[in-house]
PDB file of N, CA, C and O in Angstrom:
ATOM      1  N   MET A   1      -1.726 -15.888   6.769  1.00  0.00           N
ATOM      2  CA  MET A   1      -0.549 -15.381   7.326  1.00  0.00           C
ATOM      3  C   MET A   1      -0.852 -14.056   8.090  1.00  0.00           C
ATOM      4  O   MET A   1      -0.257 -13.849   9.148  1.00  0.00           O
ATOM      5  N   TYR A   2      -1.678 -13.219   7.645  1.00  0.00           N
ATOM      6  CA  TYR A   2      -1.940 -11.954   8.314  1.00  0.00           C
ATOM      7  C   TYR A   2      -2.405 -12.230   9.736  1.00  0.00           C
ATOM      8  O   TYR A   2      -1.967 -11.570  10.679  1.00  0.00           O
ATOM      9  N   GLN A   3      -3.316 -13.233   9.893  1.00  0.00           N
ATOM     10  CA  GLN A   3      -3.867 -13.426  11.246  1.00  0.00           C
ATOM     11  C   GLN A   3      -2.734 -13.946  12.198  1.00  0.00           C
ATOM     12  O   GLN A   3      -2.772 -13.650  13.392  1.00  0.00           O
ATOM     13  N   LYS A   4      -1.753 -14.698  11.694  1.00  0.00           N
ATOM     14  CA  LYS A   4      -0.596 -15.180  12.526  1.00  0.00           C
ATOM     15  C   LYS A   4       0.465 -14.101  12.817  1.00  0.00           C
ATOM     16  O   LYS A   4       1.171 -14.163  13.824  1.00  0.00           O
ATOM     17  N   ALA A   5       0.553 -13.163  11.957  1.00  0.00           N
ATOM     18  CA  ALA A   5       1.507 -12.016  12.126  1.00  0.00           C
ATOM     19  C   ALA A   5       0.974 -10.709  11.749  1.00  0.00           C
ATOM     20  O   ALA A   5       1.420 -10.145  10.750  1.00  0.00           O
ATOM     21  N   PRO A   6       0.020 -10.159  12.490  1.00  0.00           N
ATOM     22  CA  PRO A   6      -0.719  -9.024  12.058  1.00  0.00           C
ATOM     23  C   PRO A   6       0.102  -7.670  12.279  1.00  0.00           C
ATOM     24  O   PRO A   6      -0.447  -6.572  12.192  1.00  0.00           O
ATOM     25  N   THR A   7       1.402  -7.824  12.561  1.00  0.00           N
ATOM     26  CA  THR A   7       2.197  -6.656  12.532  1.00  0.00           C
ATOM     27  C   THR A   7       3.280  -6.669  11.518  1.00  0.00           C
ATOM     28  O   THR A   7       4.064  -5.723  11.441  1.00  0.00           O
ATOM     29  N   ASN A   8       3.362  -7.761  10.691  1.00  0.00           N
ATOM     30  CA  ASN A   8       4.298  -7.870   9.557  1.00  0.00           C
ATOM     31  C   ASN A   8       3.813  -7.083   8.452  1.00  0.00           C
ATOM     32  O   ASN A   8       2.776  -7.372   7.855  1.00  0.00           O
ATOM     33  N   ALA A   9       4.533  -6.101   8.167  1.00  0.00           N
ATOM     34  CA  ALA A   9       4.161  -5.110   7.128  1.00  0.00           C
ATOM     35  C   ALA A   9       3.853  -5.732   5.716  1.00  0.00           C
ATOM     36  O   ALA A   9       2.942  -5.316   5.000  1.00  0.00           O
ATOM     37  N   ALA A  10       4.636  -6.692   5.405  1.00  0.00           N
ATOM     38  CA  ALA A  10       4.382  -7.365   4.060  1.00  0.00           C
ATOM     39  C   ALA A  10       3.051  -8.148   4.127  1.00  0.00           C
ATOM     40  O   ALA A  10       2.291  -8.121   3.159  1.00  0.00           O
ATOM     41  N   TYR A  11       2.768  -8.797   5.166  1.00  0.00           N
ATOM     42  CA  TYR A  11       1.502  -9.498   5.275  1.00  0.00           C
ATOM     43  C   TYR A  11       0.319  -8.544   5.322  1.00  0.00           C
ATOM     44  O   TYR A  11      -0.697  -8.705   4.646  1.00  0.00           O
ATOM     45  N   VAL A  12       0.518  -7.555   6.154  1.00  0.00           N
ATOM     46  CA  VAL A  12      -0.649  -6.610   6.313  1.00  0.00           C
ATOM     47  C   VAL A  12      -0.939  -5.888   4.930  1.00  0.00           C
ATOM     48  O   VAL A  12      -2.102  -5.759   4.547  1.00  0.00           O
ATOM     49  N   SER A  13       0.112  -5.429   4.202  1.00  0.00           N
ATOM     50  CA  SER A  13      -0.181  -4.824   2.824  1.00  0.00           C
ATOM     51  C   SER A  13      -0.752  -5.676   1.846  1.00  0.00           C
ATOM     52  O   SER A  13      -1.607  -5.268   1.061  1.00  0.00           O
ATOM     53  N   THR A  14      -0.289  -6.932   1.855  1.00  0.00           N
ATOM     54  CA  THR A  14      -0.823  -7.922   0.893  1.00  0.00           C
ATOM     55  C   THR A  14      -2.219  -8.238   1.253  1.00  0.00           C
ATOM     56  O   THR A  14      -3.056  -8.356   0.357  1.00  0.00           O
ATOM     57  N   TYR A  15      -2.534  -8.386   2.495  1.00  0.00           N
ATOM     58  CA  TYR A  15      -3.891  -8.707   2.957  1.00  0.00           C
ATOM     59  C   TYR A  15      -4.860  -7.529   2.632  1.00  0.00           C
ATOM     60  O   TYR A  15      -5.974  -7.746   2.155  1.00  0.00           O
ATOM     61  N   ALA A  16      -4.418  -6.318   2.894  1.00  0.00           N
ATOM     62  CA  ALA A  16      -5.167  -5.125   2.559  1.00  0.00           C
ATOM     63  C   ALA A  16      -5.371  -5.053   1.089  1.00  0.00           C
ATOM     64  O   ALA A  16      -6.483  -4.691   0.703  1.00  0.00           O
ATOM     65  N   TYR A  17      -4.420  -5.357   0.180  1.00  0.00           N
ATOM     66  CA  TYR A  17      -4.561  -5.317  -1.213  1.00  0.00           C
ATOM     67  C   TYR A  17      -5.537  -6.347  -1.673  1.00  0.00           C
ATOM     68  O   TYR A  17      -6.247  -6.134  -2.656  1.00  0.00           O
ATOM     69  N   SER A  18      -5.594  -7.452  -0.997  1.00  0.00           N
ATOM     70  CA  SER A  18      -6.499  -8.523  -1.313  1.00  0.00           C
ATOM     71  C   SER A  18      -7.874  -8.082  -1.025  1.00  0.00           C
ATOM     72  O   SER A  18      -8.776  -8.340  -1.822  1.00  0.00           O
ATOM     73  N   LEU A  19      -8.112  -7.362   0.184  1.00  0.00           N
ATOM     74  CA  LEU A  19      -9.392  -6.739   0.442  1.00  0.00           C
ATOM     75  C   LEU A  19      -9.927  -5.788  -0.602  1.00  0.00           C
ATOM     76  O   LEU A  19     -11.103  -5.756  -0.964  1.00  0.00           O
ATOM     77  N   HIS A  20      -8.888  -4.963  -1.086  1.00  0.00           N
ATOM     78  CA  HIS A  20      -9.193  -3.996  -2.100  1.00  0.00           C
ATOM     79  C   HIS A  20      -9.674  -4.743  -3.417  1.00  0.00           C
ATOM     80  O   HIS A  20     -10.669  -4.337  -4.017  1.00  0.00           O
ATOM     81  N   LEU A  21      -9.010  -5.747  -3.817  1.00  0.00           N
ATOM     82  CA  LEU A  21      -9.407  -6.469  -4.998  1.00  0.00           C
ATOM     83  C   LEU A  21     -10.820  -7.084  -4.814  1.00  0.00           C
ATOM     84  O   LEU A  21     -11.538  -7.301  -5.790  1.00  0.00           O
ATOM     85  N   GLN A  22     -11.177  -7.338  -3.640  1.00  0.00           N
ATOM     86  CA  GLN A  22     -12.585  -7.867  -3.325  1.00  0.00           C
ATOM     87  C   GLN A  22     -13.596  -6.720  -3.192  1.00  0.00           C
ATOM     88  O   GLN A  22     -14.733  -6.922  -2.765  1.00  0.00           O
ATOM     89  N   LYS A  23     -13.166  -5.547  -3.557  1.00  0.00           N
ATOM     90  CA  LYS A  23     -14.072  -4.333  -3.349  1.00  0.00           C
ATOM     91  C   LYS A  23     -14.477  -4.026  -1.914  1.00  0.00           C
ATOM     92  O   LYS A  23     -15.564  -3.530  -1.618  1.00  0.00           O
ATOM     93  N   LYS A  24     -13.481  -4.370  -1.005  1.00  0.00           N
ATOM     94  CA  LYS A  24     -13.663  -4.072   0.486  1.00  0.00           C
ATOM     95  C   LYS A  24     -12.809  -2.994   0.902  1.00  0.00           C
ATOM     96  O   LYS A  24     -12.089  -3.121   1.892  1.00  0.00           O
ATOM     97  N   ASP A  25     -12.839  -1.903   0.193  1.00  0.00           N
ATOM     98  CA  ASP A  25     -11.875  -0.747   0.431  1.00  0.00           C
ATOM     99  C   ASP A  25     -11.801  -0.219   1.737  1.00  0.00           C
ATOM    100  O   ASP A  25     -10.714   0.056   2.246  1.00  0.00           O
ATOM    101  N   ALA A  26     -12.979  -0.042   2.372  1.00  0.00           N
ATOM    102  CA  ALA A  26     -13.026   0.557   3.706  1.00  0.00           C
ATOM    103  C   ALA A  26     -12.312  -0.359   4.715  1.00  0.00           C
ATOM    104  O   ALA A  26     -11.638   0.125   5.623  1.00  0.00           O
ATOM    105  N   GLU A  27     -12.450  -1.572   4.565  1.00  0.00           N
ATOM    106  CA  GLU A  27     -11.864  -2.600   5.437  1.00  0.00           C
ATOM    107  C   GLU A  27     -10.392  -2.658   5.065  1.00  0.00           C
ATOM    108  O   GLU A  27      -9.580  -2.790   5.981  1.00  0.00           O
ATOM    109  N   ALA A  28      -9.981  -2.573   3.840  1.00  0.00           N
ATOM    110  CA  ALA A  28      -8.608  -2.534   3.475  1.00  0.00           C
ATOM    111  C   ALA A  28      -7.885  -1.346   4.081  1.00  0.00           C
ATOM    112  O   ALA A  28      -6.738  -1.468   4.510  1.00  0.00           O
ATOM    113  N   LEU A  29      -8.538  -0.215   4.120  1.00  0.00           N
ATOM    114  CA  LEU A  29      -7.913   1.050   4.603  1.00  0.00           C
ATOM    115  C   LEU A  29      -7.723   0.823   6.194  1.00  0.00           C
ATOM    116  O   LEU A  29      -6.671   1.152   6.741  1.00  0.00           O
ATOM    117  N   LYS A  30      -8.660   0.316   6.814  1.00  0.00           N
ATOM    118  CA  LYS A  30      -8.501   0.112   8.305  1.00  0.00           C
ATOM    119  C   LYS A  30      -7.345  -0.897   8.566  1.00  0.00           C
ATOM    120  O   LYS A  30      -6.552  -0.722   9.491  1.00  0.00           O
ATOM    121  N   VAL A  31      -7.282  -1.907   7.761  1.00  0.00           N
ATOM    122  CA  VAL A  31      -6.188  -2.838   7.973  1.00  0.00           C
ATOM    123  C   VAL A  31      -4.798  -2.278   7.770  1.00  0.00           C
ATOM    124  O   VAL A  31      -3.902  -2.498   8.585  1.00  0.00           O
ATOM    125  N   ILE A  32      -4.610  -1.505   6.609  1.00  0.00           N
ATOM    126  CA  ILE A  32      -3.277  -1.087   6.203  1.00  0.00           C
ATOM    127  C   ILE A  32      -2.896   0.114   7.167  1.00  0.00           C
ATOM    128  O   ILE A  32      -1.714   0.278   7.469  1.00  0.00           O
ATOM    129  N   GLU A  33      -3.783   0.869   7.604  1.00  0.00           N
ATOM    130  CA  GLU A  33      -3.592   1.992   8.511  1.00  0.00           C
ATOM    131  C   GLU A  33      -3.210   1.619   9.919  1.00  0.00           C
ATOM    132  O   GLU A  33      -2.877   2.483  10.731  1.00  0.00           O
ATOM    133  N   GLN A  34      -3.257   0.366  10.205  1.00  0.00           N
ATOM    134  CA  GLN A  34      -2.733  -0.200  11.577  1.00  0.00           C
ATOM    135  C   GLN A  34      -1.202  -0.127  11.627  1.00  0.00           C
ATOM    136  O   GLN A  34      -0.571  -0.172  12.682  1.00  0.00           O
ATOM    137  N   LEU A  35      -0.633  -0.008  10.371  1.00  0.00           N
ATOM    138  CA  LEU A  35       0.832   0.065  10.322  1.00  0.00           C
ATOM    139  C   LEU A  35       1.365   1.491  10.762  1.00  0.00           C
ATOM    140  O   LEU A  35       0.693   2.511  10.612  1.00  0.00           O
ATOM    141  N   LYS A  36       2.547   1.473  11.281  1.00  0.00           N
ATOM    142  CA  LYS A  36       3.131   2.792  11.761  1.00  0.00           C
ATOM    143  C   LYS A  36       3.336   3.659  10.520  1.00  0.00           C
ATOM    144  O   LYS A  36       3.618   3.159   9.431  1.00  0.00           O
ATOM    145  N   PRO A  37       3.183   5.021  10.719  1.00  0.00           N
ATOM    146  CA  PRO A  37       3.342   5.980   9.639  1.00  0.00           C
ATOM    147  C   PRO A  37       4.617   5.841   8.863  1.00  0.00           C
ATOM    148  O   PRO A  37       4.626   6.028   7.646  1.00  0.00           O
ATOM    149  N   GLN A  38       5.698   5.517   9.539  1.00  0.00           N
ATOM    150  CA  GLN A  38       6.968   5.435   8.919  1.00  0.00           C
ATOM    151  C   GLN A  38       6.959   4.170   8.026  1.00  0.00           C
ATOM    152  O   GLN A  38       7.611   4.190   6.982  1.00  0.00           O
ATOM    153  N   VAL A  39       6.295   3.131   8.362  1.00  0.00           N
ATOM    154  CA  VAL A  39       6.242   1.899   7.602  1.00  0.00           C
ATOM    155  C   VAL A  39       5.427   2.162   6.293  1.00  0.00           C
ATOM    156  O   VAL A  39       5.729   1.648   5.216  1.00  0.00           O
ATOM    157  N   LEU A  40       4.380   2.999   6.474  1.00  0.00           N
ATOM    158  CA  LEU A  40       3.532   3.315   5.231  1.00  0.00           C
ATOM    159  C   LEU A  40       4.330   4.195   4.220  1.00  0.00           C
ATOM    160  O   LEU A  40       3.915   4.319   3.068  1.00  0.00           O
ATOM    161  N   GLN A  41       5.490   4.818   4.650  1.00  0.00           N
ATOM    162  CA  GLN A  41       6.362   5.496   3.816  1.00  0.00           C
ATOM    163  C   GLN A  41       7.342   4.655   3.017  1.00  0.00           C
ATOM    164  O   GLN A  41       8.048   5.131   2.127  1.00  0.00           O
ATOM    165  N   ASN A  42       7.349   3.390   3.379  1.00  0.00           N
ATOM    166  CA  ASN A  42       8.355   2.429   2.633  1.00  0.00           C
ATOM    167  C   ASN A  42       7.707   2.303   1.244  1.00  0.00           C
ATOM    168  O   ASN A  42       6.500   2.095   1.119  1.00  0.00           O
ATOM    169  N   PRO A  43       8.536   2.434   0.220  1.00  0.00           N
ATOM    170  CA  PRO A  43       8.082   2.442  -1.039  1.00  0.00           C
ATOM    171  C   PRO A  43       7.333   1.135  -1.444  1.00  0.00           C
ATOM    172  O   PRO A  43       6.409   1.179  -2.256  1.00  0.00           O
ATOM    173  N   SER A  44       7.730   0.014  -0.885  1.00  0.00           N
ATOM    174  CA  SER A  44       6.991  -1.264  -1.223  1.00  0.00           C
ATOM    175  C   SER A  44       5.687  -1.351  -0.569  1.00  0.00           C
ATOM    176  O   SER A  44       4.824  -2.099  -1.029  1.00  0.00           O
ATOM    177  N   ILE A  45       5.471  -0.603   0.527  1.00  0.00           N
ATOM    178  CA  ILE A  45       4.112  -0.614   1.227  1.00  0.00           C
ATOM    179  C   ILE A  45       3.322   0.574   0.688  1.00  0.00           C
ATOM    180  O   ILE A  45       2.103   0.480   0.544  1.00  0.00           O
ATOM    181  N   ALA A  46       3.985   1.687   0.387  1.00  0.00           N
ATOM    182  CA  ALA A  46       3.275   2.931  -0.079  1.00  0.00           C
ATOM    183  C   ALA A  46       2.464   2.738  -1.378  1.00  0.00           C
ATOM    184  O   ALA A  46       1.489   3.440  -1.647  1.00  0.00           O
ATOM    185  N   GLY A  47       2.917   1.758  -2.158  1.00  0.00           N
ATOM    186  CA  GLY A  47       2.213   1.424  -3.397  1.00  0.00           C
ATOM    187  C   GLY A  47       0.832   0.901  -3.147  1.00  0.00           C
ATOM    188  O   GLY A  47      -0.144   1.309  -3.776  1.00  0.00           O
ATOM    189  N   TYR A  48       0.776  -0.043  -2.182  1.00  0.00           N
ATOM    190  CA  TYR A  48      -0.530  -0.591  -1.833  1.00  0.00           C
ATOM    191  C   TYR A  48      -1.373   0.405  -1.100  1.00  0.00           C
ATOM    192  O   TYR A  48      -2.581   0.487  -1.323  1.00  0.00           O
ATOM    193  N   TYR A  49      -0.755   1.170  -0.220  1.00  0.00           N
ATOM    194  CA  TYR A  49      -1.450   2.205   0.511  1.00  0.00           C
ATOM    195  C   TYR A  49      -2.053   3.232  -0.366  1.00  0.00           C
ATOM    196  O   TYR A  49      -3.188   3.666  -0.167  1.00  0.00           O
ATOM    197  N   GLY A  50      -1.242   3.645  -1.400  1.00  0.00           N
ATOM    198  CA  GLY A  50      -1.723   4.597  -2.407  1.00  0.00           C
ATOM    199  C   GLY A  50      -2.901   4.104  -3.193  1.00  0.00           C
ATOM    200  O   GLY A  50      -3.846   4.866  -3.394  1.00  0.00           O
ATOM    201  N   LEU A  51      -2.902   2.864  -3.655  1.00  0.00           N
ATOM    202  CA  LEU A  51      -4.050   2.382  -4.332  1.00  0.00           C
ATOM    203  C   LEU A  51      -5.315   2.284  -3.557  1.00  0.00           C
ATOM    204  O   LEU A  51      -6.419   2.489  -4.063  1.00  0.00           O
ATOM    205  N   ILE A  52      -5.107   1.945  -2.243  1.00  0.00           N
ATOM    206  CA  ILE A  52      -6.277   1.877  -1.344  1.00  0.00           C
ATOM    207  C   ILE A  52      -6.755   3.218  -1.014  1.00  0.00           C
ATOM    208  O   ILE A  52      -7.971   3.402  -0.970  1.00  0.00           O
ATOM    209  N   LEU A  53      -5.970   4.149  -0.785  1.00  0.00           N
ATOM    210  CA  LEU A  53      -6.314   5.582  -0.613  1.00  0.00           C
ATOM    211  C   LEU A  53      -7.119   6.100  -1.758  1.00  0.00           C
ATOM    212  O   LEU A  53      -8.184   6.687  -1.565  1.00  0.00           O
ATOM    213  N   LYS A  54      -6.628   5.892  -2.945  1.00  0.00           N
ATOM    214  CA  LYS A  54      -7.299   6.327  -4.175  1.00  0.00           C
ATOM    215  C   LYS A  54      -8.690   5.672  -4.256  1.00  0.00           C
ATOM    216  O   LYS A  54      -9.650   6.352  -4.620  1.00  0.00           O
ATOM    217  N   ALA A  55      -8.828   4.415  -3.939  1.00  0.00           N
ATOM    218  CA  ALA A  55     -10.098   3.754  -4.013  1.00  0.00           C
ATOM    219  C   ALA A  55     -11.111   4.301  -2.985  1.00  0.00           C
ATOM    220  O   ALA A  55     -12.327   4.285  -3.175  1.00  0.00           O
ATOM    221  N   THR A  56     -10.515   4.782  -1.893  1.00  0.00           N
ATOM    222  CA  THR A  56     -11.415   5.311  -0.814  1.00  0.00           C
ATOM    223  C   THR A  56     -11.679   6.833  -0.909  1.00  0.00           C
ATOM    224  O   THR A  56     -12.208   7.440   0.022  1.00  0.00           O
ATOM    225  N   GLY A  57     -11.306   7.418  -2.031  1.00  0.00           N
ATOM    226  CA  GLY A  57     -11.499   8.848  -2.219  1.00  0.00           C
ATOM    227  C   GLY A  57     -10.459   9.785  -1.756  1.00  0.00           C
ATOM    228  O   GLY A  57     -10.687  10.994  -1.802  1.00  0.00           O
ATOM    229  N   ASN A  58      -9.355   9.338  -1.321  1.00  0.00           N
ATOM    230  CA  ASN A  58      -8.315  10.304  -0.890  1.00  0.00           C
ATOM    231  C   ASN A  58      -7.229  10.467  -1.907  1.00  0.00           C
ATOM    232  O   ASN A  58      -6.097  10.044  -1.670  1.00  0.00           O
ATOM    233  N   GLY A  59      -7.539  11.085  -3.067  1.00  0.00           N
ATOM    234  CA  GLY A  59      -6.632  11.188  -4.119  1.00  0.00           C
ATOM    235  C   GLY A  59      -5.310  11.916  -3.850  1.00  0.00           C
ATOM    236  O   GLY A  59      -4.253  11.529  -4.348  1.00  0.00           O
ATOM    237  N   ALA A  60      -5.408  12.994  -3.038  1.00  0.00           N
ATOM    238  CA  ALA A  60      -4.140  13.868  -2.780  1.00  0.00           C
ATOM    239  C   ALA A  60      -3.150  12.946  -2.002  1.00  0.00           C
ATOM    240  O   ALA A  60      -2.000  12.772  -2.403  1.00  0.00           O
ATOM    241  N   LYS A  61      -3.621  12.389  -0.923  1.00  0.00           N
ATOM    242  CA  LYS A  61      -2.689  11.527  -0.163  1.00  0.00           C
ATOM    243  C   LYS A  61      -2.188  10.365  -0.922  1.00  0.00           C
ATOM    244  O   LYS A  61      -1.023   9.980  -0.811  1.00  0.00           O
ATOM    245  N   ALA A  62      -3.099   9.774  -1.732  1.00  0.00           N
ATOM    246  CA  ALA A  62      -2.776   8.643  -2.631  1.00  0.00           C
ATOM    247  C   ALA A  62      -1.653   9.004  -3.590  1.00  0.00           C
ATOM    248  O   ALA A  62      -0.742   8.209  -3.820  1.00  0.00           O
ATOM    249  N   LYS A  63      -1.724  10.214  -4.151  1.00  0.00           N
ATOM    250  CA  LYS A  63      -0.650  10.612  -5.104  1.00  0.00           C
ATOM    251  C   LYS A  63       0.796  10.680  -4.449  1.00  0.00           C
ATOM    252  O   LYS A  63       1.807  10.342  -5.064  1.00  0.00           O
ATOM    253  N   THR A  64       0.799  11.136  -3.180  1.00  0.00           N
ATOM    254  CA  THR A  64       2.079  11.264  -2.522  1.00  0.00           C
ATOM    255  C   THR A  64       2.575   9.818  -2.249  1.00  0.00           C
ATOM    256  O   THR A  64       3.771   9.566  -2.400  1.00  0.00           O
ATOM    257  N   CYS A  65       1.693   8.852  -1.851  1.00  0.00           N
ATOM    258  CA  CYS A  65       2.167   7.538  -1.645  1.00  0.00           C
ATOM    259  C   CYS A  65       2.615   6.837  -2.938  1.00  0.00           C
ATOM    260  O   CYS A  65       3.619   6.125  -2.929  1.00  0.00           O
ATOM    261  N   LEU A  66       1.933   7.017  -3.975  1.00  0.00           N
ATOM    262  CA  LEU A  66       2.221   6.414  -5.204  1.00  0.00           C
ATOM    263  C   LEU A  66       3.568   6.940  -5.746  1.00  0.00           C
ATOM    264  O   LEU A  66       4.327   6.163  -6.325  1.00  0.00           O
ATOM    265  N   GLU A  67       3.881   8.236  -5.574  1.00  0.00           N
ATOM    266  CA  GLU A  67       5.064   8.778  -5.929  1.00  0.00           C
ATOM    267  C   GLU A  67       6.182   8.232  -5.184  1.00  0.00           C
ATOM    268  O   GLU A  67       7.262   8.064  -5.751  1.00  0.00           O
ATOM    269  N   LEU A  68       6.007   7.927  -3.895  1.00  0.00           N
ATOM    270  CA  LEU A  68       7.027   7.201  -3.069  1.00  0.00           C
ATOM    271  C   LEU A  68       7.226   5.815  -3.591  1.00  0.00           C
ATOM    272  O   LEU A  68       8.347   5.307  -3.572  1.00  0.00           O
ATOM    273  N   ALA A  69       6.145   5.162  -4.073  1.00  0.00           N
ATOM    274  CA  ALA A  69       6.368   3.773  -4.552  1.00  0.00           C
ATOM    275  C   ALA A  69       7.096   3.788  -5.914  1.00  0.00           C
ATOM    276  O   ALA A  69       7.686   2.767  -6.270  1.00  0.00           O
ATOM    277  N   PHE A  70       7.089   4.782  -6.619  1.00  0.00           N
ATOM    278  CA  PHE A  70       7.705   4.877  -7.929  1.00  0.00           C
ATOM    279  C   PHE A  70       9.203   5.174  -7.708  1.00  0.00           C
ATOM    280  O   PHE A  70      10.000   5.058  -8.639  1.00  0.00           O
ATOM    281  N   GLN A  71       9.587   5.561  -6.464  1.00  0.00           N
ATOM    282  CA  GLN A  71      10.947   5.892  -6.195  1.00  0.00           C
ATOM    283  C   GLN A  71      11.828   4.614  -5.854  1.00  0.00           C
ATOM    284  O   GLN A  71      13.056   4.669  -5.773  1.00  0.00           O
ATOM    285  N   SER A  72      11.104   3.488  -5.666  1.00  0.00           N
ATOM    286  CA  SER A  72      11.797   2.313  -5.255  1.00  0.00           C
ATOM    287  C   SER A  72      12.750   1.794  -6.333  1.00  0.00           C
ATOM    288  O   SER A  72      12.551   2.050  -7.520  1.00  0.00           O
ATOM    289  N   PRO A  73      13.720   1.107  -5.938  1.00  0.00           N
ATOM    290  CA  PRO A  73      14.659   0.519  -6.984  1.00  0.00           C
ATOM    291  C   PRO A  73      14.067  -0.356  -7.925  1.00  0.00           C
ATOM    292  O   PRO A  73      14.530  -0.393  -9.066  1.00  0.00           O
ATOM    293  N   VAL A  74      13.068  -1.093  -7.590  1.00  0.00           N
ATOM    294  CA  VAL A  74      12.414  -2.000  -8.472  1.00  0.00           C
ATOM    295  C   VAL A  74      11.544  -1.117  -9.552  1.00  0.00           C
ATOM    296  O   VAL A  74      11.550  -1.458 -10.734  1.00  0.00           O
ATOM    297  N   ALA A  75      10.908  -0.143  -9.176  1.00  0.00           N
ATOM    298  CA  ALA A  75      10.203   0.727 -10.069  1.00  0.00           C
ATOM    299  C   ALA A  75      11.161   1.441 -11.041  1.00  0.00           C
ATOM    300  O   ALA A  75      10.891   1.620 -12.229  1.00  0.00           O
ATOM    301  N   ALA A  76      12.300   1.834 -10.443  1.00  0.00           N
ATOM    302  CA  ALA A  76      13.229   2.503 -11.340  1.00  0.00           C
ATOM    303  C   ALA A  76      13.745   1.570 -12.400  1.00  0.00           C
ATOM    304  O   ALA A  76      13.978   2.009 -13.526  1.00  0.00           O
ATOM    305  N   ARG A  77      13.933   0.320 -12.103  1.00  0.00           N
ATOM    306  CA  ARG A  77      14.404  -0.652 -13.095  1.00  0.00           C
ATOM    307  C   ARG A  77      13.356  -0.855 -14.187  1.00  0.00           C
ATOM    308  O   ARG A  77      13.712  -0.960 -15.360  1.00  0.00           O
ATOM    309  N   GLY A  78      12.035  -0.915 -13.818  1.00  0.00           N
ATOM    310  CA  GLY A  78      10.988  -1.090 -14.691  1.00  0.00           C
ATOM    311  C   GLY A  78      10.841   0.060 -15.597  1.00  0.00           C
ATOM    312  O   GLY A  78      10.477  -0.142 -16.755  1.00  0.00           O
ATOM    313  N   GLU A  79      11.102   1.294 -15.159  1.00  0.00           N
ATOM    314  CA  GLU A  79      10.993   2.449 -16.027  1.00  0.00           C
ATOM    315  C   GLU A  79      12.117   2.325 -17.174  1.00  0.00           C
ATOM    316  O   GLU A  79      11.855   2.604 -18.344  1.00  0.00           O
ATOM    317  N   LYS A  80      13.288   1.920 -16.787  1.00  0.00           N
ATOM    318  CA  LYS A  80      14.416   1.785 -17.820  1.00  0.00           C
ATOM    319  C   LYS A  80      14.039   0.694 -18.866  1.00  0.00           C
ATOM    320  O   LYS A  80      14.440   0.784 -20.027  1.00  0.00           O
ATOM    321  N   ALA A  81      13.249  -0.358 -18.429  1.00  0.00           N
ATOM    322  CA  ALA A  81      12.884  -1.356 -19.336  1.00  0.00           C
ATOM    323  C   ALA A  81      11.901  -0.923 -20.341  1.00  0.00           C
ATOM    324  O   ALA A  81      11.812  -1.554 -21.394  1.00  0.00           O
ATOM    325  N   LEU A  82      11.134   0.126 -20.103  1.00  0.00           N
ATOM    326  CA  LEU A  82      10.141   0.581 -20.893  1.00  0.00           C
ATOM    327  C   LEU A  82      10.852   1.319 -21.987  1.00  0.00           C
ATOM    328  O   LEU A  82      10.209   1.861 -22.886  1.00  0.00           O
TER     329      LEU A  82
END
């Protein structure tokens, strides 16, 4: 899907996460950073971006992204369930 729609943020982030799981973190970072900065701030994308940033040694930036991800309505519902 990523190859057919390389500007679709959902496809890009999922593909990048797949690369991360395959230990291809540098490639994952290149893929996800093709998205516009405002898209990377979307909580559903920021979570993937944060994980990849952390894996590539950018902990400070990763923290900011992961904090954004935890602000999403889905994450908020999960916290209440705990």
